N, C-alpha and C positions, 0 to 999 in steps of 0.2 A: 605775494607778487613771485612767480618763479620764471625760471633763466636757464638756457640751457648752457653747458660749458664742455666742448669738444674734449675726449676721455684721452686727447692725443696729444693737448697741450701741458705742459708743464707751468703751473698757477705760482709764481714768486710774489709775495705778500709785501711790500715794503714796511639844549640843553633841552599865570596857572588859570586855567580858567576852574574856578572853585563849581559844582554845580549840587544848588539845595538840595540836601538830603531828604529834605520833608515835600519839596514839590519835584523830584523828577527820579523814576528808577529804570534800571538798566539790567539785564539779563546777565549772569556771567559769562566770559568768551565773547561778549559785543566788543566789534571794532568798526567802530566806525568806516649802488650797482656795485659787482667786485670789481674793484681796484687794484688790476691784477700788471704785470708786465710781462709783453709777449712781443721780442727785441723794441722795435721803438711803438706798437700797437698799445693805446691804451681803451683798456675793453671795456671798463665803464664807459666812456665816448660809445663805443661803439654798440653800448646794450638801453643808452640813452631812450633811443627811438621807441624802443620795447618797453621799458618802464617808464614813461611820457604815456603810452596808449592804455596800459594798462589800469595804471592810477587812473586814468579819466572814465574809463570803464567801471570800475568800483563804484566811484564817486558817482556816476551817474545812472545806478542800479543795472547796469548791462552785467550778465555773465561774465564772470575775472575768464581771464588768460591762465591755463595751466598747462604744465609739462609733460609735453608726453615721450621724449626722449631728449639723452644727452649723448648722444653721437649723433648726430644731423646736421653737422654743418656749427659755424659760428652761433647762429641766433635760432638755433634747432628749431624743432617745432612743435610748433601750439595747436593748439586745441578748446573746443568751447567746453565750458566745466560747467553743467546742469545742474541745478539743485539736488538734494538730496532724497533718496527713497523714502528714508520713514518720517513719524511727524514731527515739526516742531524743530529748534534747531539743533536741539541733542542727536538729532538722526543724523547731521551731517560733521557733530563735535568730534574729534579724538576721544580716543577710550581715557588717555591718562592724561595727566596736568604735571606740568616741569616749567619750573623761572631759572632766569638765567640772568644774572647781571653784566650788566656792558658798560660801556666807557666808548665817550665818542667826544671827538673835536664836532661841533656846529658850525663852523663855517661856511662850507660848502653846503650846505643843507637849508632848506627851507621847514625847520624845523621836526618834531619826532614825525606827524600824522601824512599820511598819504596825498600825495597834491598831484594835480593832472598833470600839470607840465613842469614841473620842476622836483629835483632829487631828494628824498624825504630820507630819513632815518629808517620808519616803519619798510619803505619799501627795499632797503635795500638789508633786512633785515629777513623780510618775507622771503627776497630772490634768495639767500643764504639755504634758508631753512628748509623754502621748495626741492633746492637743488641737494642740499644734503641727505634729507630723511625719502623722495620720492614721493612725501605727498602734499595735495592740493592746500591752498590757503584756507578756504573752505573748512576744510580740517582743522588747523593749526590754530585760528582764531587767533591773530597773536595780537597783544593788547600789553600795554606798558603800564606804570605805576605813576607816570606823569606825561603828559605831553609839552613834551619841553619847545619852547618858540625859534623862531629863526634866529640864527647862530648863540643859542646856548648848548653849553656842552656838557655833558656827565658825565663825572666819575662812577656813580654807582645807579645809575639808571637800572631796573629789575621788568622783566619781560616775561611775561606768559605767554606760553604757548602748549598744543596739546599735540596728540600724536597717538596710533594704533598701537604702538609699540611700543610694551611695558618695560623693556628694560635696558635702556639705550644709557650707551655707556659717557657722562657727566663728560670727563677729562677729554675721552677722543671725542665724544661728537665737538666739544667747545672747540679743541684744536683744528678738525675739519670745516667748523666754520670760518676761525679766524683765517682757512685760506683761502675762502671762500669772499671774507669782507672785503671793502675797501680799506685802504691802511689807516683809516681813521675813524674805526669803527672796530671795536673788539671785544670778546666775550671773555667775562673776565672769571667766574662760577659757573655753572651751570648743575642744576639738581630738580631730581624729581620730588613733587609736592603732596600733600597733603590731595581727596580728590576733590574737595571743596573748596579748594583754594581761589579767593578770587587777589588776582594783584592789586586793583584799587581798594576793597573794603578790607583785605585783611592787613591792611596797614598802620600801624598804630602812629607815626610820622615821619617827615621829611623836612630833610634838611638841605637846604641853599646856601651856599658860600658865592662870595660876591668880590673878586680882587682887584682894587684900584694901586696902581702907580705914581703914587704922592710927589717923584724924585722932582726936581726941576727940568730933566730933560726925559723923555719917555724911553723906555729899556724896548730896541729895535726888535729883541729876539722874544719880548713877552707881549708884544702890542696886537697880537690876533687873542690874548687872554684878559686881558688887563684896559682898565678905562684908564687913562692919565689925565691926572687932575695935577696940574703947575703950580697953582699955588698953597701955601702950606695949611695944614687946615689943624685946624683948634680939636686936637682928640679929644681931649675931658669934656667938652661942650658936646659933641657925639654918643659918646658915653654916655653921659648923664640923660640926652634924651632917648636915648634905644633902650632905657629903663622904663622906659615909659609904656613901650610895647610891647612888655613881656605881660602875660596875666591872658586873658580871653577878653577880646574887643571886637568893635563893629570896624571892620576895616576898610569900608565905603570909598571912605576918600584914598583911599591908597590903592586905589586900582584902574581900571581900564573900562568897567564896565558899565557898558550904556544904559538906559533905559531900560530896552526890551531883558537884559542881562539882571538888572536889581533882584529878580525875584529869587535871584539866588542866593542863597545864604552866605550875607557878610562876614558870617560870627565864627570868627577861628580863636585857638589857642597856642599864642606862641608860647613854647616851653623853657626854650630857652633864645637867650641873641647875646652874642658879644661882638668884641672888636680887639682882632690880632695883629700884632705889628709882627712883621715876615722881617725886617732890616731892608734898609736900601731904599726908604720911602716907600715899600711895598706893605699892604696894609690887607685884611682878610675880614668883611664883615660876614657874622653867620648867624644863621636866621632856622631853627628848629620850630616848629609848626605841626598842630594837628593839619591843616588844610594852607589853600594861601589861593588868593584870589587873582583874575588873570593880570599878569603885570605887578605884581603885588608887591615882591621882592625888589623891583627894577624901580618902584617907586619909594618904598622905604628908602632905601640906597642914594635915590636923589634929594631924596629929605636931610638925610644927615649928612650928605656931602655940601647940601647950603646952610646947613647949619653950621658946619665946621668950620664954613669961609664967611659964615658972619655972613650973608644973603637973606635967612630967614632967623626970626626969634628962637632962641631954645624951648619955649612954649610951644609951638606950633603944633608940634605931635598931640599933646593932649586937647588941642581946642579941634584939632579935624578930626580925634576920636571921639569927643563929641558929638557932634555935627551927624559922624554915621551916615545910617541914607535918608538923613532929611532933606535931602538934595542929591542933586545928578554930582556925582564926581566933579572937580574942579571948577563947579559952580557953573555947570552947563557951559563948559566949552572955555571958560575965561583962564590965563595963564595962572598956574597957580604957585607960582615963586619958585618954581627950583624945573628942573629937567630931568626927564627919565630917568635914567641911567642906561647906558649902551648896553644891548644885549651880548657881548664881544666878553665882559668880565663874569658874567653869571654861567657856576656851576649845579647840577642837581647833583648833592656831594652825596647823598644816601637816605636810603628806606628800611626805619625799621617795622618789622612783621610781630604778632601775635607770637606765642611760644607754639612751635608743632606744626610751623607751615613743611617743612624739610619730612617733615612722618607719613610714608602712602597708607602705610595702616591706620590713622588716626583719622577722626572727623571733628573739622572745626568749629564744625555747627549739629550739634546732633539734635538739636532741637528742629531740627527743619528740617522737607520734604528732599528727597535723596531716590535716584533712582540705584539700579542692582550694582551701577559701580562708583555709585559714590558722589556722584555730580549731582549738584545740587537742582534741587525743579521750582525754589520756589524765584520769587524776585527778590534781590536784594538793593537798596538803596545803593548809588554810586555817587562818592566824590572824585570825578576826576578834576585833574588840574591842569593846566597849561598855563606855562612862568620862561 
């Protein structure tokens, strides 16, 4: 998404759908508002109509809106951006790959992915990148490691983009982007990557944290980032059940996967699960795994809270793992005995990658076909997520 910001304005800056890797492939780089103060004018509100129209056009397959000038008034001048002149998507893709770690509060957004009528994290990031780099979204091909759902936050989301500029200054560009992004999104770091880096495929694991306020009364300061459970929880019972999750299992019953989505691979490996006491009744559930199904972390947390409040027996987890994909999640829509944890307590905490991803002189997949710039010509399976 691209939008214009008048050069005379001084800007003050003030959250898994797992895809079966055996059933669906996608090529690299595929991609499915700055909140600043200007007197009493909120520029995010000023740009909302433009952002909605941009997202709608992209989702309907129409030519996207691209930036022509940054000095043509508050909304700038837009033009139709047609397809690239060369064969395939590589003709439009930027020559060099970069990745940035970003953090955001997801409260005001409908998730990471572009939405036709609502603000998204992806839309805000694309706006800032287009404005800072003067390159169209077709060239940038912005993609994230995980598509966080509505209201989910991130501490360590990883975003990949491409650019024809081979020597972008990481800290300098991060600073510039943070002046353009709204205050609830920030770039933490920015690096050039190996030319065949893929933000989804090159990941080794992802870690999600879920925060619970188990005090008798909720903390009003943290109400946007904690799920409040007033009833005292049995921590030992929860920890015992969490150990059953660790390892490789079929997690179908702990997801929102409908019948149409059950062809996606439900076998995931949980490398680590933990329950951390933070003091004053605050708890943090930690889940590190190879991948996650749609709303899997929120289902698992909901189950643990039900076990901790003695609403479910401790062996519930074992029985549901045994059921796996033998039946539709929730036995065809029936109440499962627990409530799915709210999105506001969920954070994408970290994404781990194979070694060498930030070495622009190294090929991560040397046995596969590349173009002259080191970009992959082959197709690789995608395991993208939404949580």
